[in-house]
C-alpha positions in Angstrom: 207.6 -11.4 39.2 206.6 -12.2 35.6 208.3 -10.3 32.8 206.6 -10.4 29.4 207.9 -8.6 26.3 205.0 -8.5 23.8 203.5 -6.7 20.9 200.4 -5.3 22.5 197.8 -2.5 22.7 196.5 -1.3 26.1 193.1 0.2 27.0 192.5 1.7 30.5 188.9 2.2 31.4 187.3 3.7 34.5 187.6 7.1 36.0 190.1 7.9 33.3 190.2 6.5 29.8 193.4 6.0 27.9 194.6 4.0 24.9 198.1 2.8 23.8 198.2 1.6 20.2 200.0 -1.6 19.3 203.8 -1.6 20.0 206.4 -3.7 21.6 206.3 -3.2 25.4 207.4 -4.8 28.7 204.6 -6.0 30.9 205.5 -6.6 34.6 203.1 -8.7 36.7 204.2 -8.4 40.3 203.7 -10.9 43.1 201.4 -8.5 44.9 199.1 -8.3 41.9 200.3 -5.0 40.4 200.5 -4.8 36.7 202.8 -2.2 34.9 203.3 -1.6 31.2 206.6 0.0 30.2 208.1 1.2 27.0 211.9 1.4 26.3 212.0 5.0 27.4 210.5 7.5 29.9 212.9 6.4 32.6 211.1 4.2 35.3 207.6 5.6 34.9 205.2 3.0 33.4 202.9 4.0 30.5 200.0 2.6 32.4 199.4 0.4 35.4 197.0 -1.1 37.9 197.7 -1.2 41.6 196.7 -4.2 43.7 194.5 -5.8 44.6 193.7 -7.0 41.1 192.5 -10.0 39.2 194.1 -11.0 35.9 191.9 -12.9 33.5 193.2 -14.3 30.1 190.6 -15.0 27.4 190.7 -15.9 23.7 190.0 -13.0 21.2 186.8 -12.6 19.3 186.7 -13.5 15.7 187.1 -9.9 14.7 190.0 -9.4 17.2 191.7 -12.6 15.9 191.4 -11.3 12.3 193.2 -8.2 13.5 196.1 -10.4 14.8 195.3 -10.5 18.5 196.1 -13.9 20.1 195.0 -13.2 23.7 193.1 -10.7 25.8 194.4 -9.9 29.3 191.9 -8.2 31.5 193.2 -6.7 34.8 190.2 -5.9 37.0 190.6 -3.8 40.1 189.2 -5.4 43.2 188.4 -1.9 44.9 186.9 0.1 42.0 185.4 -0.6 38.6 188.6 0.4 36.8 190.2 -2.2 34.5 193.1 -2.5 32.1 192.7 -4.5 28.8 195.9 -5.7 27.2 195.5 -7.1 23.7 198.4 -9.4 23.0 199.5 -9.7 19.3 202.6 -11.8 20.0 205.0 -12.7 22.9 208.7 -12.5 22.4 209.7 -13.2 26.1 207.9 -14.6 29.1 209.7 -15.5 32.3 209.1 -15.8 36.0 211.6 -14.6 38.7 211.5 -15.1 42.5 212.9 -11.8 44.0 212.4 -12.8 47.6 211.7 -10.4 50.5 212.9 -6.8 49.8 214.5 -5.0 52.7 213.0 -1.7 51.5 214.6 1.7 50.6 217.5 2.7 52.7 217.8 6.5 52.8 221.0 8.4 53.7 221.2 9.6 57.2 220.0 13.1 56.7 216.9 12.2 54.6 216.0 9.4 57.0 216.3 11.9 60.0 214.3 14.5 58.1 211.5 12.0 57.6 211.5 11.0 61.2 211.7 14.5 62.6 208.9 15.9 60.3 206.7 13.0 61.3 207.1 14.0 64.9 206.7 17.8 64.0 203.6 17.7 61.8 202.8 21.3 62.8 205.6 22.4 60.4 203.3 21.4 57.5 200.5 23.6 58.8 197.7 23.6 61.4 195.8 20.5 62.0 198.1 18.1 60.1 198.1 14.5 61.3 200.4 11.6 60.3 198.9 8.6 58.6 202.1 6.7 57.9 205.8 7.0 57.1 207.1 5.2 54.0 203.6 4.6 52.6 204.2 1.9 50.0 202.8 2.2 46.4 203.3 0.2 43.2 206.1 2.7 42.2 207.8 3.1 45.6 207.3 4.5 49.0 205.8 7.9 49.7 208.0 9.5 52.4 205.0 10.7 54.5 201.3 10.3 54.1 199.2 12.7 56.2 195.9 14.4 56.6 195.6 18.2 56.6 193.4 20.3 58.8 190.4 19.7 56.6 190.8 16.0 56.5 192.2 15.7 52.9 195.1 13.4 52.1 198.6 14.9 51.6 201.7 13.1 50.2 205.0 14.6 51.3 208.2 14.1 49.4 211.4 14.8 51.4 214.8 15.7 49.9 218.0 17.2 51.2 218.3 19.2 48.0 215.1 19.7 46.2 215.4 19.6 42.4 213.1 19.1 39.5 213.5 15.2 39.6 212.1 15.3 43.2 209.0 17.3 41.9 208.6 14.7 39.1 208.7 11.9 41.7 206.0 13.6 43.8 203.9 14.1 40.7 204.0 10.4 40.0 203.0 9.5 43.6 200.2 12.0 43.7 198.8 10.9 40.3 198.9 7.2 41.5 197.3 7.9 44.9 194.5 10.0 43.4 193.3 6.8 41.6 192.4 5.4 45.0 188.8 6.7 45.9 189.6 6.1 49.6 192.5 8.6 49.5 191.5 11.1 46.8 191.8 14.0 46.6 195.5 13.8 47.3 197.6 17.0 47.6 201.4 17.2 47.4 204.0 18.9 49.5 207.6 19.1 48.4 209.9 19.6 51.4 213.7 19.9 51.5 216.5 21.7 53.2 217.2 23.6 50.0 214.8 23.9 47.1 216.1 25.0 43.7 214.2 27.9 42.1 213.3 25.9 39.1 212.0 23.1 41.3 209.9 25.5 43.4 208.3 27.0 40.2 207.5 23.6 38.9 206.1 22.4 42.1 203.8 25.4 42.5 202.7 25.2 38.9 201.5 21.6 39.6 199.6 22.8 42.6 202.0 21.5 45.3 203.0 23.3 48.4 206.7 23.8 49.1 208.4 23.7 52.5 212.0 24.6 53.4 213.2 22.6 56.4 215.7 23.7 58.9 217.4 20.5 59.9 219.3 21.9 62.9 216.2 23.6 64.4 214.2 20.4 63.9 216.9 18.5 65.8 216.9 21.0 68.6 220.5 22.0 68.2 219.8 25.4 66.9 217.2 28.0 67.8 216.1 29.6 64.5 214.1 32.3 66.3 217.2 33.7 68.1 219.4 34.2 65.0 220.4 37.5 63.7 220.7 36.1 60.1 
């Protein structure tokens, strides 16, 4: 992984257009080709990014750009669509490469891991016609718990929690936003599933167009018959 701290401006062009004016930022260039631009805030969400496969090309600035103080132009071109990210470098304060090695992946606690496995085996709980695409579908910002197709063939990203709160909804929002950039997956819908969903989280999820699902862990494991309960 290459880490660069630089004064830069960023232009994203493609299906969406966005511009970040010049400021000091962290640019992460991952071994898989992903490029992420971070500020010193906003938690772990990048300001902008390009998911792999990409091609990074470094060119000299034009005379006008050099007069504005730009020393390099980094163009990150997607290999799948026509989207590209243009990073104008005004100055670099830090530039280092780091070998991270093979990552073992996210290890969930027992209940969340079981919920993921059980729901992948009981897709009917999501609705009629749902089919599993993959568990732990990897993205540039982390793995989506379950990626599926609904009854009409549209892509659905499912975020699973034991206790569903606002942070979980925000996490799902980031995944759906990123996945919707892929024309092979879009449109992507979101489902927020948990054993318990806090009222504020449910309101936020539904406001963002996500479905919510309360999971009965014991019933899914077959140790409790939910239909035979009095309460």
